[in-house]
C-alpha positions in Angstrom: 44.5 159.6 -62.6 40.4 160.7 -63.1 39.6 162.8 -61.1 36.5 163.5 -58.7 34.0 165.8 -58.9 32.4 167.4 -55.8 29.0 167.7 -55.3 28.2 171.0 -53.6 24.3 168.9 -52.1 26.3 166.5 -50.3 28.9 168.7 -48.6 26.0 171.0 -48.1 24.0 167.9 -45.9 27.3 167.2 -44.1 28.2 170.3 -43.2 24.3 170.7 -41.4 25.5 167.1 -40.1 28.4 168.8 -38.1 26.4 171.2 -36.9 23.8 169.2 -35.6 26.9 166.9 -34.2 27.6 170.0 -32.3 24.5 171.2 -31.0 23.1 167.6 -29.3 26.7 167.0 -27.8 26.3 170.2 -26.3 23.0 169.8 -24.8 23.9 166.4 -24.1 26.7 168.5 -21.1 23.0 170.6 -20.5 20.8 167.5 -20.2 23.1 165.8 -17.6 23.5 168.9 -15.6 19.7 169.4 -15.7 19.6 165.7 -14.3 21.7 166.1 -11.9 21.1 169.6 -10.0 17.0 167.9 -10.3 15.6 170.9 -12.5 14.1 168.4 -14.8 12.3 167.1 -11.5 11.2 170.7 -10.6 10.3 172.1 -13.8 7.6 169.0 -14.0 5.8 169.9 -11.0 5.5 173.9 -12.3 3.3 175.3 -14.3 5.0 178.1 -17.1 7.1 179.9 -14.6 10.3 182.8 -14.8 14.0 181.5 -14.2 13.7 183.0 -10.8 10.6 181.2 -9.9 12.3 177.7 -11.0 15.5 178.8 -9.3 13.9 179.7 -6.7 12.3 175.8 -6.8 14.7 174.4 -7.0 17.2 175.6 -4.9 19.4 177.2 -7.2 21.2 180.4 -9.1 19.5 182.1 -11.1 22.1 183.4 -13.5 22.7 179.8 -13.9 19.7 178.2 -14.4 18.4 181.2 -17.0 21.4 180.5 -19.1 20.8 176.4 -19.1 17.1 177.3 -19.9 18.9 179.4 -22.8 20.3 175.8 -24.1 17.0 174.1 -23.4 14.8 176.5 -25.3 16.7 176.8 -28.4 17.0 172.9 -28.0 13.7 172.1 -28.0 13.4 170.5 -24.6 11.6 173.4 -23.0 8.6 175.4 -23.7 9.7 179.1 -24.0 6.7 181.8 -23.6 8.4 184.9 -25.0 5.7 187.5 -23.7 5.1 186.3 -20.1 9.4 185.4 -20.3 8.1 181.7 -18.7 10.1 177.9 -19.2 7.4 175.1 -19.2 8.5 171.5 -19.6 6.1 169.4 -21.7 4.6 166.5 -20.1 5.7 164.6 -23.5 9.4 165.6 -22.3 9.1 164.8 -19.0 8.0 161.6 -19.5 11.6 160.6 -20.4 13.6 163.5 -18.5 12.7 162.8 -14.7 13.2 160.4 -12.2 9.9 159.6 -11.9 9.7 158.4 -15.2 11.5 155.3 -13.8 13.2 153.6 -16.4 11.7 155.8 -19.1 14.4 157.9 -17.9 17.5 159.0 -21.0 19.2 162.1 -18.8 21.1 160.1 -17.0 23.0 158.3 -19.4 23.8 161.4 -20.7 26.2 161.9 -18.1 28.5 159.6 -19.6 29.5 162.1 -22.2 30.9 164.4 -19.3 32.7 161.5 -17.5 34.1 160.6 -20.7 35.3 164.1 -21.5 36.9 164.1 -18.5 39.5 161.3 -19.8 40.0 162.7 -22.9 43.4 164.0 -23.1 45.0 160.3 -21.5 42.9 159.2 -24.3 44.4 161.1 -26.5 47.8 159.8 -25.3 47.2 156.0 -25.7 46.6 157.1 -29.9 50.1 157.8 -29.8 51.8 155.6 -26.8 49.5 152.7 -27.0 48.2 151.4 -23.7 45.5 152.3 -21.8 44.0 154.8 -19.4 42.9 152.4 -15.8 39.3 152.4 -13.9 40.6 154.9 -11.0 41.0 158.1 -13.6 37.0 158.0 -14.4 35.8 160.1 -11.1 32.3 159.5 -10.9 31.6 156.3 -13.5 30.6 154.4 -10.8 28.4 156.2 -9.4 26.5 156.7 -12.7 27.3 153.3 -14.4 25.2 152.5 -11.1 22.2 155.4 -11.6 22.2 154.0 -15.1 21.8 150.3 -14.8 19.3 150.7 -11.9 16.9 152.2 -14.3 17.5 149.3 -16.7 18.8 146.2 -15.6 18.2 146.4 -11.8 15.2 147.8 -12.4 13.8 145.0 -15.0 15.4 141.9 -12.6 12.0 140.6 -11.3 9.9 141.0 -13.9 11.3 140.8 -17.3 15.1 139.3 -16.6 14.4 136.6 -14.5 11.4 135.4 -16.2 13.8 134.6 -19.5 14.7 131.7 -18.0 11.9 128.9 -16.9 11.6 128.2 -13.6 14.0 130.5 -12.2 11.8 132.2 -9.7 10.1 129.4 -8.3 14.5 127.9 -7.3 15.1 131.7 -6.5 12.2 131.0 -3.8 13.5 127.7 -2.7 17.0 128.8 -1.6 19.9 128.5 -4.4 23.7 129.6 -4.9 24.0 132.8 -7.0 26.9 134.9 -8.0 27.5 137.9 -9.6 30.7 138.6 -11.7 31.8 141.9 -11.9 28.9 143.0 -9.5 29.7 146.5 -9.3 28.0 148.7 -6.7 25.9 145.5 -5.9 22.5 146.9 -7.1 21.1 143.9 -8.5 22.2 141.3 -5.5 20.8 143.0 -3.7 17.9 143.4 -4.6 17.7 140.0 -5.1 19.0 139.0 -1.6 16.1 140.8 -0.5 13.5 139.3 -2.7 14.4 135.9 -2.3 15.5 135.3 1.4 16.5 131.5 0.8 18.5 132.3 -1.5 22.5 132.6 -1.4 23.9 135.4 -2.9 27.2 136.5 -4.0 28.6 139.5 -5.7 32.4 140.1 -7.3 34.4 142.9 -8.3 38.1 144.4 -8.2 37.2 147.3 -7.5 36.8 148.2 -3.9 35.1 151.4 -4.3 32.2 149.5 -5.8 32.7 146.4 -3.3 32.5 149.2 0.1 29.6 150.6 -1.4 27.9 147.2 -2.4 28.5 146.1 1.5 26.9 149.3 3.4 24.0 149.1 0.7 23.8 145.6 2.1 24.1 146.4 6.0 21.8 149.5 5.4 19.0 147.0 4.7 20.4 144.6 6.8 20.7 141.8 4.8 22.4 138.1 6.2 22.4 136.0 2.7 24.6 138.5 0.5 28.5 139.1 1.0 30.5 141.1 -1.5 34.5 140.9 -2.0 37.3 142.2 -4.0 38.3 139.6 -6.5 39.7 139.5 -9.9 37.8 137.9 -11.8 39.9 136.8 -14.0 41.4 134.6 -11.1 38.8 133.6 -8.8 39.1 129.4 -9.0 36.1 127.5 -7.9 34.2 124.3 -8.9 30.5 123.4 -9.5 29.2 125.8 -6.4 26.5 128.0 -7.8 23.1 127.3 -9.7 23.1 131.1 -11.2 26.1 133.1 -12.7 25.5 136.3 -14.0 27.0 139.2 -15.4 25.8 142.6 -16.1 27.2 144.7 -18.9 30.3 143.2 -17.4 32.3 140.7 -19.6 33.2 142.9 -22.9 35.4 145.3 -20.8 37.6 142.5 -18.4 41.1 142.6 -18.9 41.1 138.3 -19.5 37.3 138.0 -20.3 38.4 134.4 -22.0 40.2 133.6 -18.6 36.4 135.2 -16.7 34.3 133.1 -18.9 36.1 130.2 -18.0 36.0 130.4 -14.4 32.4 131.2 -14.7 31.9 127.8 -16.5 33.9 125.8 -14.3 32.1 127.5 -11.3 28.9 126.5 -12.4 27.9 123.6 -11.3 26.1 121.1 -13.7 23.1 121.8 -13.3 23.5 125.6 -13.4 22.8 128.7 -15.4 24.8 131.5 -16.7 22.9 134.6 -17.6 24.9 137.0 -19.5 23.6 140.6 -20.0 25.5 142.7 -22.6 25.2 144.8 -25.3 23.4 144.0 -28.7 25.4 144.2 -31.1 27.3 142.4 -34.1 31.3 141.9 -34.2 31.7 143.8 -37.7 31.3 147.6 -38.3 29.2 147.2 -41.5 27.0 145.1 -39.7 26.0 148.2 -37.3 25.7 150.5 -40.0 21.7 150.6 -38.8 22.5 150.7 -34.9 20.0 153.2 -33.6 23.3 153.8 -30.8 26.4 152.5 -33.0 28.3 155.7 -32.5 27.6 156.3 -28.8 28.7 152.4 -27.9 31.8 152.7 -30.4 32.9 156.0 -28.2 32.1 154.5 -24.5 34.8 151.3 -25.6 37.1 153.7 -27.1 37.4 156.0 -24.1 36.1 153.3 -22.0 35.6 150.1 -22.2 38.5 149.5 -24.1 40.9 151.5 -22.9 40.6 150.2 -19.1 41.3 146.5 -20.2 44.4 147.7 -22.5 45.1 149.7 -19.1 45.8 145.9 -17.1 47.3 144.2 -19.9 44.4 143.1 -21.6 42.8 141.8 -24.9 40.9 145.5 -25.0 38.0 143.4 -26.9 35.6 146.8 -26.2 31.7 147.3 -26.0 31.3 146.4 -29.2 31.9 142.5 -29.3 29.4 141.5 -31.1 27.0 138.2 -31.0 29.3 136.7 -32.6 32.6 136.9 -31.1 30.5 136.5 -27.4 29.0 132.9 -28.9 32.7 132.2 -30.6 34.0 133.2 -26.6 31.5 131.0 -25.0 32.0 128.1 -26.5 36.3 128.7 -25.9 35.2 128.3 -22.8 33.3 125.3 -22.8 29.8 126.0 -23.1 27.9 123.7 -25.4 24.3 125.6 -24.9 23.4 129.0 -25.7 20.3 131.4 -26.2 20.2 134.8 -26.9 16.8 137.0 -25.4 16.0 139.9 -26.1 13.6 142.7 -24.6 10.8 144.5 -26.5 11.5 147.4 -24.5 15.4 147.1 -24.3 17.2 148.0 -27.2 20.6 148.2 -25.7 21.1 144.8 -24.2 21.0 141.1 -24.9 20.7 138.5 -22.7 22.8 135.1 -23.4 20.9 132.0 -21.5 24.2 129.5 -21.2 24.6 126.0 -19.9 27.2 124.1 -20.1 25.4 120.7 -21.2 
């Protein structure tokens, strides 16, 4: 058997890669904390300031703020003046780390790292025993998901997503029936219900916690044209009722996505449209080698989307089910016309415009 030579250069490159992984994963936790404590928002409003001044402005403990600032400075997210011992968040960085950045704020998505880390022990058990980890084990997941989708999907609904379907805005203004399957905390339907008072909106989700949040928000806004229900998407049985059915980042983590898609097909009116937003990826791993966030997506899948499906005895489709698998399952569900669209500013999602015929 031929012996393989050990490439010292390749080994050195790899060790550097691992060091970068360690530093960047640590920074992800620190960015999450900076977002949750509103430290980035505070810094964006300050001139170069000391750790005590920053802590006072944020209403936080100085010793913790100072250690957090150490991670931010050495991670090159925040500038530091050693003479004056002051810290400053450059505007080029605050444009992607603060709430005022709107949809450009990349800090909220880092919260998923800590949320997923909290179930690592249970995921390790699944590697040995199989099965999955149920939704109930994920603390703050709905909260984080609602915030992240609020910045991406919900914020883009009116200006970018709805216009993907010609004539849809006009139909919504006139009045149509709309269902969101896997509605989560209901932000999308509540926003549309407020914007289009002549249309009627429903949201289904099997999470009682999510439905309670959605309903409370609707009541707070005095919305009378939207209703949220606890319902398993794999078992709801309606026919030819809705002009528009939507799913936002919801199909791939269903226990039985095949049944969900069939139920959607049945509930859609013959002239209706199904709008499926899901992750932009290919089905085969080799086709995702150049995907800019592929490792993140496979990690989310392994530690959440795939495992919550398996916990229900489901298919475990996973986050990265990809366009090819999606098209196959849509066809199997009885949909014959599918068009895939993307938004220029959105590298993470595909938008499937689906019709019966």
